[in-house]
LOLOTI-151935 format. One record per residue: residue number from 1; residue in three letters; z, y, x of N, C-alpha, C, CB in turn. Coordinates in Angstrom, 3 decimals, padded with zeros to 6 digits. Glycine has a CB too. Layout:
N
[node NUM 'Ala' [Z Y X] [Z Y X] [Z Y X] [Z Y X]],
...
This chain:
75
[node 1 'Met' [-019.246 002.997 059.448] [-021.036 003.472 059.462] [-021.642 002.629 058.747] [-021.917 003.447 060.902]],
[node 2 'Gln' [-021.870 003.121 057.223] [-022.907 002.357 056.219] [-024.228 003.539 056.176] [-022.071 002.029 054.369]],
[node 3 'Thr' [-025.332 002.151 056.044] [-026.365 002.798 055.847] [-026.611 002.894 054.480] [-027.322 002.319 056.509]],
[node 4 'His' [-026.183 002.077 053.727] [-026.694 002.048 052.026] [-027.794 000.921 052.509] [-027.514 003.875 051.115]],
[node 5 'Leu' [-028.254 000.333 053.327] [-029.338 -000.873 053.024] [-028.769 -002.454 053.150] [-030.629 -000.724 054.181]],
[node 6 'Ser' [-029.417 -002.657 052.213] [-028.939 -004.187 052.033] [-029.451 -005.112 053.166] [-029.498 -004.818 050.603]],
[node 7 'Leu' [-029.343 -006.563 053.115] [-029.015 -007.375 053.964] [-030.621 -007.810 054.228] [-027.870 -008.446 053.460]],
[node 8 'Ser' [-031.124 -007.690 052.370] [-032.876 -008.273 052.756] [-033.584 -006.767 053.069] [-033.934 -009.258 051.028]],
[node 9 'Val' [-032.954 -005.831 053.228] [-034.096 -004.799 053.771] [-033.869 -004.684 055.136] [-034.082 -003.295 053.129]],
[node 10 'Trp' [-032.714 -005.272 055.656] [-032.513 -005.389 057.338] [-033.186 -006.936 057.660] [-030.541 -005.317 057.892]],
[node 11 'Ala' [-033.377 -007.525 056.928] [-033.842 -008.749 057.517] [-035.351 -008.521 057.445] [-033.316 -010.104 056.752]],
[node 12 'Ala' [-035.728 -008.169 056.381] [-037.249 -007.354 056.131] [-037.750 -006.917 057.485] [-037.135 -005.852 055.107]],
[node 13 'Leu' [-036.904 -005.589 057.894] [-037.527 -005.171 059.214] [-037.258 -005.992 060.503] [-037.081 -003.815 059.499]],
[node 14 'Leu' [-036.483 -006.863 060.837] [-036.477 -007.385 061.928] [-037.850 -008.250 061.424] [-035.028 -008.086 062.399]],
[node 15 'Thr' [-037.899 -009.151 060.276] [-039.075 -010.094 060.285] [-040.267 -009.362 060.308] [-039.115 -011.017 059.121]],
[node 16 'Leu' [-040.190 -008.023 059.868] [-041.784 -007.326 059.777] [-042.131 -007.368 061.649] [-041.743 -005.151 058.892]],
[node 17 'Gly' [-041.200 -006.963 062.367] [-041.069 -007.062 063.952] [-041.415 -007.856 064.594] [-040.110 -007.057 064.424]],
[node 18 'Ser' [-041.167 -009.171 064.033] [-041.483 -010.246 064.754] [-043.100 -010.899 064.327] [-040.246 -011.261 064.502]],
[node 19 'Met' [-043.458 -010.232 063.047] [-044.556 -011.113 062.329] [-045.500 -009.903 062.880] [-044.445 -011.520 060.365]],
[node 20 'Leu' [-045.464 -008.772 063.851] [-046.332 -007.726 064.278] [-046.796 -008.259 065.215] [-045.871 -006.484 064.568]],
[node 21 'Phe' [-046.419 -009.329 066.022] [-046.361 -010.134 067.364] [-047.936 -010.976 067.245] [-044.761 -011.365 067.423]],
[node 22 'Leu' [-048.026 -011.674 065.949] [-048.826 -012.905 065.792] [-050.117 -012.190 065.796] [-048.520 -013.871 064.442]],
[node 23 'Pro' [-050.400 -010.820 065.477] [-051.801 -010.298 065.520] [-052.197 -010.204 066.774] [-052.005 -009.038 064.909]],
[node 24 'Ser' [-050.996 -009.679 067.651] [-051.472 -009.080 069.069] [-051.294 -010.330 070.281] [-050.382 -007.581 069.504]],
[node 25 'Ser' [-051.043 -011.561 069.815] [-050.836 -012.667 071.117] [-052.331 -012.856 071.808] [-050.211 -014.412 070.498]],
[node 26 'Pro' [-053.298 -013.017 071.127] [-054.264 -013.012 072.112] [-054.358 -012.275 072.829] [-055.183 -013.057 071.869]],
[node 27 'Trp' [-054.225 -010.770 072.495] [-054.262 -009.578 073.636] [-053.161 -010.182 074.542] [-053.847 -007.822 073.043]],
[node 28 'Trp' [-052.101 -010.472 073.947] [-051.090 -010.832 074.909] [-051.629 -011.762 076.354] [-050.008 -011.687 074.012]],
[node 29 'Gly' [-051.934 -012.679 075.609] [-052.880 -013.953 076.358] [-053.687 -013.682 077.231] [-053.747 -014.695 075.563]],
[node 30 'Lys' [-054.329 -012.474 076.904] [-055.115 -011.673 078.083] [-054.871 -011.114 078.936] [-055.680 -010.961 077.921]],
[node 31 'Gln' [-053.746 -010.617 078.678] [-053.051 -009.922 080.179] [-052.299 -010.774 081.170] [-051.916 -008.811 079.847]],
[node 32 'Ile' [-051.595 -011.764 080.438] [-051.055 -012.701 080.918] [-051.994 -013.451 082.214] [-050.737 -013.499 079.741]],
[node 33 'Ala' [-053.297 -013.399 081.901] [-054.730 -014.470 082.646] [-055.325 -013.177 083.586] [-056.372 -015.252 081.110]],
[node 34 'Arg' [-054.749 -012.066 083.100] [-055.478 -010.477 084.072] [-054.536 -010.635 084.729] [-055.702 -008.676 083.464]],
[node 35 'Leu' [-052.970 -009.946 084.752] [-051.960 -009.436 085.292] [-050.651 -010.433 085.880] [-051.604 -008.542 084.304]],
[node 36 'Gly' [-050.693 -012.039 085.511] [-050.099 -012.608 085.469] [-048.966 -012.678 084.385] [-050.017 -012.546 086.382]],
[node 37 'Ser' [-048.096 -013.538 084.543] [-046.529 -013.735 083.524] [-045.508 -012.844 083.773] [-045.690 -015.161 083.742]],
[node 38 'Lys' [-045.295 -012.719 085.120] [-043.997 -011.614 085.337] [-044.380 -010.430 084.783] [-043.560 -011.256 086.903]],
[node 39 'Pro' [-045.286 -009.452 085.150] [-045.232 -007.824 084.732] [-045.591 -008.203 083.341] [-046.419 -006.562 085.576]],
[node 40 'Val' [-046.062 -009.092 082.254] [-046.535 -008.896 080.995] [-045.074 -009.175 080.568] [-047.848 -009.824 080.421]],
[node 41 'Val' [-043.895 -010.149 080.703] [-042.840 -010.695 080.030] [-042.126 -009.121 080.246] [-042.079 -012.269 080.726]],
[node 42 'Leu' [-042.174 -008.554 081.532] [-041.042 -007.205 082.119] [-041.701 -006.438 080.791] [-041.349 -006.203 084.195]],
[node 43 'Trp' [-043.104 -006.462 080.244] [-043.569 -005.193 079.396] [-043.094 -005.203 078.045] [-045.094 -005.068 079.297]],
[node 44 'Ala' [-042.994 -006.871 077.760] [-042.630 -007.013 076.676] [-041.510 -006.946 076.140] [-042.941 -007.723 076.458]],
[node 45 'Leu' [-040.871 -007.370 077.134] [-039.314 -006.735 076.739] [-038.598 -005.445 077.166] [-038.361 -007.624 077.190]],
[node 46 'Gly' [-039.442 -004.671 077.623] [-039.120 -003.211 077.609] [-039.848 -002.902 076.220] [-039.721 -002.282 079.029]],
[node 47 'Gly' [-040.915 -003.028 075.900] [-040.981 -002.736 074.580] [-040.031 -003.262 073.094] [-042.190 -003.074 074.492]],
[node 48 'Tyr' [-040.007 -004.640 073.606] [-038.415 -004.947 072.416] [-037.304 -004.204 072.815] [-037.667 -006.663 072.412]],
[node 49 'Gly' [-036.958 -004.130 073.606] [-035.821 -003.325 073.631] [-035.911 -001.685 073.308] [-035.301 -003.542 074.948]],
[node 50 'Ala' [-036.935 -001.455 073.670] [-037.367 -000.123 072.954] [-037.572 000.009 071.313] [-038.720 000.235 073.561]],
[node 51 'Ser' [-037.897 -001.112 070.858] [-038.085 -001.229 069.552] [-036.610 -001.118 068.829] [-038.856 -002.557 069.288]],
[node 52 'Phe' [-035.745 -002.289 069.787] [-034.330 -002.252 068.786] [-033.580 -000.753 069.120] [-033.052 -003.754 069.256]],
[node 53 'Met' [-033.547 -000.100 070.176] [-033.367 001.169 070.357] [-033.738 002.216 069.206] [-034.024 001.406 071.466]],
[node 54 'Leu' [-035.022 002.160 068.882] [-035.691 002.909 067.751] [-034.633 003.009 066.412] [-037.163 002.060 067.330]],
[node 55 'Leu' [-034.800 001.157 066.151] [-033.816 000.616 064.725] [-032.526 000.999 064.802] [-033.661 -001.016 064.499]],
[node 56 'Gly' [-032.056 001.223 065.851] [-030.545 001.971 065.748] [-030.702 002.823 065.745] [-029.553 001.946 066.510]],
[node 57 'Leu' [-031.563 004.174 066.129] [-031.290 005.062 066.207] [-031.448 005.633 064.523] [-031.947 005.519 067.333]],
[node 58 'Gly' [-032.622 005.034 064.026] [-033.005 005.552 062.795] [-031.802 004.636 061.626] [-034.883 005.218 062.569]],
[node 59 'Ser' [-031.101 003.867 062.001] [-030.011 003.391 061.362] [-028.613 004.349 061.335] [-029.784 002.099 062.009]],
[node 60 'Leu' [-028.498 004.574 062.808] [-027.591 005.702 062.899] [-028.121 007.038 062.040] [-027.424 006.045 064.469]],
[node 61 'Leu' [-029.070 007.449 062.069] [-029.542 008.804 061.270] [-029.552 008.404 059.829] [-031.128 009.397 061.713]],
[node 62 'Leu' [-029.588 007.626 059.523] [-029.551 007.130 058.114] [-027.826 006.920 057.301] [-030.400 005.564 058.246]],
[node 63 'Ala' [-026.998 006.564 058.676] [-025.456 006.501 058.252] [-024.843 007.888 058.596] [-024.582 005.255 059.093]],
[node 64 'Thr' [-025.734 008.840 059.258] [-024.126 010.215 059.046] [-025.517 011.281 058.460] [-022.799 011.141 061.357]],
[node 65 'Asn' [-026.547 010.371 057.566] [-027.352 011.081 056.348] [-028.035 011.997 056.979] [-026.529 011.770 055.169]],
[node 66 'Ala' [-028.830 012.152 058.072] [-029.341 013.389 058.752] [-030.949 013.337 057.815] [-029.417 013.204 060.820]],
[node 67 'Val' [-031.025 012.020 057.558] [-032.853 012.352 057.087] [-032.625 011.533 055.804] [-034.487 011.554 058.342]],
[node 68 'Thr' [-031.508 011.997 054.794] [-031.377 011.619 053.650] [-032.597 012.190 052.700] [-030.053 011.981 053.288]],
[node 69 'Gly' [-032.720 013.269 053.125] [-033.849 013.896 051.772] [-035.183 013.936 052.742] [-033.384 015.921 050.941]],
[node 70 'Val' [-035.428 013.650 053.652] [-036.687 013.482 054.412] [-037.286 011.816 053.869] [-036.289 013.624 056.301]],
[node 71 'Val' [-036.089 010.663 053.780] [-036.516 009.670 053.580] [-035.426 008.920 052.386] [-036.745 009.088 054.931]],
[node 72 'Gly' [-036.376 008.718 051.814] [-035.503 008.026 050.557] [-034.652 007.006 050.273] [-036.100 007.706 049.822]],
[node 73 'Leu' [-034.320 006.228 051.446] [-034.218 004.591 051.430] [-032.423 004.957 051.728] [-035.410 003.428 052.993]],
[node 74 'Ala' [-031.890 006.310 051.685] [-030.315 006.097 051.651] [-029.579 005.870 050.489] [-029.679 007.150 052.144]],
[node 75 'Tyr' [-030.283 006.076 049.384] [-029.542 005.786 048.109] [-030.203 004.755 047.264] [-029.388 007.035 047.284]],
């Protein structure tokens, strides 16, 4: 399956997800101080996994041309 997205677009998507952590890091620090590190790490890993599942679902929809008319990224 091909999504017709270049490697630079994929790299930008993954970089954007990583960069969104920076503005929220003070909030995560407060949560660790309040709840402890284990629950916060589990929540963060769950959110990270969910974001990759959504990225995979989006790429699957692009590859099967299910959202070609809605999103102009396919071509």
